[in-house]
N, C-alpha and C positions, 0 to 999 in steps of 0.2 A: 246790871246786865253787861255793861262794858267790861267789868272786872272778870266775870265768868268767861266772856268771849276771849279776852287776852290770855287767861289761864289755859283754855282749851287750845289756843294757838301755840302756846309754849310747849304743852305736852306733845303736840303733833310734831313740832320741830325736833324735839328730843328723840321721839320715836323714829323719825326719818333718819336722823344722824346715826342712831344706834343700829339701824338696818343696813347702813352703808359700810363697805370695807375700805380700808386704806389701800392705796395703790401698791404699797410695799408689803402689805399683809399677805403672808403665804396662804394659798388655798389648800384645803385638805385634799389629799389624793383621792381621785375618783375610783371607786371599785367597779372595774369593767367586767367582773365575773358575770357570765350568762348574757352579756351584751352582744348581740349579733352584728357582724360587720361583713361587708361584701367580700367574697373570695374570688379572685381572678384565677381561673383554672385553664384559660385558653393560651395556646402558643407557648406552653412550657417546653423546656428542653431537658434532656436527661443529664444527671450528674456524670454519667459515664456509660460505657458499653453495657454494664450490668444492670442498668436501669431503663433499658429500651423496651418499646412496645412494637409488636409486629402485626401487620394487617394482611389478611388474605383477600385478594381481589380476583373475581371472575369478570374479565373484561366484558363479556357478553351481557352480564346482568348489572354491572356497576352503573351504566347509563342506558337510556333508551336507545341510543345510537349503537352502543356496543363497540365503540372504536377507541383507538389509542388517543386520538385528538380530543374526543369528548371526555375521556378519563383524565387526560392531562389538565383539562379545564377545571376538574374537581380536586386536583391534588392540593390546592390551597386549603380546601376544607379539611383534608386529612392532616395537613400540617397544623392547622388551627387546633384540631383535636389533640395533637401531640404524637401522631404516628411517626415512628423513626425508620421503619422498614416496610416496604411494600412487596409482598410476595405475590407474584402473578401466577395464577394457574396456567397450565401450558398454553403458550401463545402461538405454537406452530400449527400448520394446517392439520386438520383431523382427517383420518382415513375415511373414505366413503364406502369401501367394500366391507360388508358385514356390520355397518354402523348401527348403533343403538339410538333410537329417537331421531328427531329431525336433524340434529347436528352431528351425531356420533359422539363418542367419548373423547374428552380432552386428553385422556391417557392412552389413546390409540393413535399414534402420530403417523403422518405421511412423510415428513421430512424434518430432520433435526435442525437444519440450518436455514429454514425459511420461516416467514411469518404468515399467520392466517390472514388471507386477503379480506375476510370479513372485518378484521380489526384495523386494516390499513396497510401501509407499506413499511419497509424497513426504516425509511427516513422518518416516518411517523413514530415508530417505536423509539428511535434514537432521540427524537425530540421529547418524548415522554420521559426517558431516562434523564436527559439533560435538565428538564424542568424539575424533576424530583431532586436531583443533586443540588440545583440552585436553591431549593427550599430546605436543604439539609437532611433529605431522606435518602435511604438506600433502596435499590431495586434488586430483588432476588428472583431468579427464574425457577419455575417448577421443572424438574428434570426427570425423565422417565427412562431409566437405564436398563430395566429388566426385559422389556418387550417393545415391539413396535406394532403399528396397525398392519392389517393384511395387505395393504397396497403401498407400504412404505417403499421408498426408492431403493432400499437395500435388497428387497425381496427378489427383484429381477437382476439388479446389478451385482449383488453379492449374496447369493443364496447360501454360501458357505458360512455366513455370519450367524446362521440360525441352527437351533437344535432340530434334528430330524429323527423320525421314528416310523418304521414301516412305509418309507417312501413319502412321508408327509411331514411338514413342519409342525412342531409341537405347539399346542395351545396351553399356556401356563394356567394351572387351576381350572382347566376346562373353560376358560374365557374365550368365547367364540370369535371375538373381534380383534384379538391380538395374537402375535407369534412370539415364541420364546427365543431370545438371543442366546448365543453359545459363547460363554466366556472362556472356553478352552482355545478359542481362536485369537491368536495374537493380533492379527490384522483387524479383527473386530474391536478389540480393546483399544488399539491405537486410533481407530476411526472414532470411537466414542470419546476418547480424550480430546481429539482434534475438534470434534463438534462442540464440546464444552468450552474449549479455549476460543473458538470462533466467536462466541457471544461476549466473552471478556474483551477481546481485542476489537471486535466490530461495534459493539454497543455499550461497552464500558459498564457492564452489569457488576454487581457487588457480591453476589453469592448465589447459592443454589439450595433449593429445597428438593431433596432427592427422594423420589417415589419408591416405595416397596423395597427398601434396602435389606429387609429381612429375608428376601427370597432365597431359598436354598440354591438357586441357580446363579446367584450373584455373589461371587466370593469376596470376602473382606479384603483380600490382598489387592483387589482392583483399586480400592479406595486408598490404601496405603501407598500405592504407586502413583495414583492420579492426583490426589489432593496437593502434594508438593509441586507437581507440574503446573497446576492451576495457579498456585501462588507465584511461582517463578514467571509464568507467562504474564501475569498481571503486574508484577513488581510491587505488589501491595497485598493487604489482607483480603482474601476471598472467603466469605463465611459459608459454612456447610451445616445444613440441617437435614437429619435423616428421619424419614417417616418410619419409625419403629420404636418399640420399647426395647432398647438394646439389651437390657437385662430384664426379663429372661429370654427374649426372643432370639437374640444373636449377640452374645457377649463379646465376640471377637471384634465387633464394631466399636467397642469402648476405647480402643487404643489405636485407631487408624487415622485419626485427624479430624473427626467431626467435632463441631463446636456445640451442637445441640442435638438431642433426639426428642421424640414425642413422649409424653406421659400417657401412652395409650391405655395401659392397664388401669391406671388411676381413673381415667375418664370412664372406662366401661364399668368399673366398680362403683363409681358414683351413680351411674345410670341404674345399675342392678341393685345396689344396696341402700342408696339414699333416695334417689328419685323424688317423689312428692311427700316423703316421710315428714312427720311432725316431731320426730326424735332426732337429736344430734349425736346419738351414741355412735352409730356406724360412720358418720361423717368424721368424728374425732379420730376413730380408729384408722380410717383411710388416710387422713391428713398426717397423722403421726407416722404411718408407714411410708408415705411419700417422702417426708423430711428425713427419716432415719435410714434411707436406702444407702448403704455404704458403697455401693458399686459406682456411685456418681461423685466421688470425692474430687475427681479431676476433670469433670465435665459439667456443662450447664444443660438445662432441659427447657423445652417449650411446654407450657400448660395451656389448656383450652377447655372451654365449656361447650363449644360447637365449632364445626368446620364443614367443608363441602361434603364430607362422607356421612353426615348426619341427616340423610334423606332417604336412605334405602328402604326403610320400613314405612314410608309415607308420612312420617312425622318429623319433627325436629326437636331441639332442646326444650321448647315450651311443652311439647307433647309428653316428654318423660320427666321433666323437672317441675312443671306447673308453676305454682307460686314461689317455689324455691329458686327460680332463676335469679332473682335479684340478690338474695344473700349469698348464693354460690358464686355469682359474679364478683362480689366483694372478696370472697376467699380466693378466687382465681388470681386476682390482682395483688393480693397482699401476703399470701402464704409462702410461695416458693416458685422459682423459675421465671422464665420470660413469658408474659401473657400474650395470647393471640386474640385478635378481634377478627371476626369473619364478616365479609360482605353484608352490611346492614345491621350487624349486631349492635353497632354504636348507637342506633336509634331504637333498639328493642324491636326490630322488624320480626314479625311473627310468621310470615308466610314461608312455607317450605319451598326452597329454591331448587329447581331441576336444572342440572348443568348439561343435560342432553338436548335442551331446547332453549330458546330465548325466553327469559323470564325477568325482565328488568325490575329493579327495586323501585317501589313507590316511596320516594324519600319524604313525602308529606305525611306518610302513615307512621308517625313516630309515637313512642311511649315516653312522655316527659320525665317520669321517674327514672327509668333506665338510662335515658339519654344524659340526664344531669348526673346520675350516679357514675356512669362511665367516664364522663368528662372529668369529674373530680378524682376518680381512681387513677386515671392517666397522670394527672398532675401530682398525685401522691406518689405514684410509682417513680416519676421523674425526679422528684425533689427530696425524697426521704432515703437516706443511705440504708436504713434498716430494711427497706423494701427491695433492695437490689438482689440480684441473683449471682451467678458465676460459680466458680469452684468452691469447695467447702470452706477454704480459708477466706474467701471473699464474703461469705454469707453472714447474715445476722444470726444471733442466738434466738431461737424460738422457744417460748415457754407457754404451755397450755395452762390456763388458770382454772381454779375450782369454781364450778357454777352450781347453784342450788336448784336450777330448773333444767329438766331433761331436754328441753328444746333448744337450749342455749349452748353456744360454743364461744369461748373467749381465749385469745392468745396475745401475748406481747412479743414484739420483735425488737431486739436491742443490738445496735452496732455503735460502738463508741459512745458518744453522748446523745445519740438519737434513739428515742424510744417511741414505738407506735403500738397502740392498743386497738385491737379489733374485736368487736362483739357482734355475733349474728344470732338470730332466732329463727327457727323453723316452725314456730308455733302458729296455729291457724287463727289465733286471736291475740289481742294485746296481752302481754305477760310481763311480770316483774321477776327479776333474778338477782340474787346476792352473789357477787363475784369477789373471790378472795385471791390475794397475791398481786394486786395492782401496786405499782410503784407510786407511792403517795406524792401528790404535788399538783401543780397547775398544768392543765392540758388545753390545747386548742382542738376543739371538736370540728373536724373537717367535713364529716359526713353524718347526716342525721336523716334516717329514712322517713321520719315523720314530716319533714319539711322539704325534702330534696326535690319533689315534683314541682314545687312552686318557685324555689329560689336556691341559689348556691351561695351559702354563707358559712362563716365560721364563728365560733364563740368560745370564750375562755370558761373553763369549768374547773372546780376544785374536786379532785378525786382522792378518796381515802384508800387505805390498803384493802379495806373491805367496803365495797360500795354496792348499793342497790340501784339497778337500772331498769327502767320500764321501756320496752320497745313495742311498737305496733305489730300487728301480725306480719310474719315473714320480714321482720325488721332487722336493722343493722346500724351500727355506729362505729366511726373510726376517730381515734384521738391521737394527737401528736403531743408529746410532753414538752413543755416549755423549757 
């Protein structure tokens, strides 16, 4: 019995020693493919000016108070998200005469060089700008150069600043709440320039989003004369964004000094031709058209899925894109141009916002999938050179890949040694697609629509030149090559 006992003990010791590794014995490398790790997407900063994200804010609706002070207290949230530019819808007093709704239109101004008392004082606005600057963000003002409200201070002080017909001031486009300014008046032009310079010198703002610059009554030479004066007055860069599709709406604006225009035509074609479709065919056609527009070789553009104008028909981008909102948001951030986020878009806010009355955003009413998707997209935009915009020479090369499924669109963006692969599906159900033309190698998957609502993670994956991917309904994935 003792003999068997000692034999068993000996075998146990040998087995134990065999299972132990020497301290100097090298460990076999661990394969971390498909292993998820936490992805920190907050507080990222852009590689440069071509990797920025802009945010449109309606001060009335951004907080329940509707004030500069309340908005200032939430600027840290925008910085955490990664916002680089805050574009404020018009902050001047709104005209009361002929007003629309409870508040009147923000684009029917009473005075170019005053602040809306509902928002606070000039001191409050300066504090807002200073806070934004301290957080590394710029502030751009919405500017309305084509027309004023009916009770604007110029109407009585300078009636010669306006267009007249049959003894009455002209209403542009038959808009009953505004009067058309007359750009044949040198005095009016000078006054407009001085009003813009006022905000640069008084409040240290960083740029202007200029309303309705495609107006036939607003000549392009006003901008070619004005933009250099703004830069000179500031002694630094003042950014200029024009609300127009310069080509084809007003091609003369392409060369007068604007840094960005709107992709208006692209936006409306997405609404009309893509909408809630389950086929990616027209989406591919529109995206190729956007990228290949040779008119913009020397200018950047702003792209958007929604903004304040998407309310006129009583709906918003959820109404006309439905389940395609999420995959189209991915395209907005990764395909081309500088992406815009509108008041509440960052949480997937669904309610139609009326800017003619107070309609404060309910920030607790968020969509986790869209919120985490946008957080990740901002970080991608900031950190990947291939996702930058700018002039043609600054942009990445974009190649659309062959997809076996009609609901899928895939493209790769390459700049230097940075490659980003984007795949979206408009299918109403889970679907599998064979994708050809991928650069073979190890990728870090930053965005996975299957898990993004619950967690923000990344994982390494091996992708072949031809790879089959399965995405959930209205799904998407973004990969960065190692």
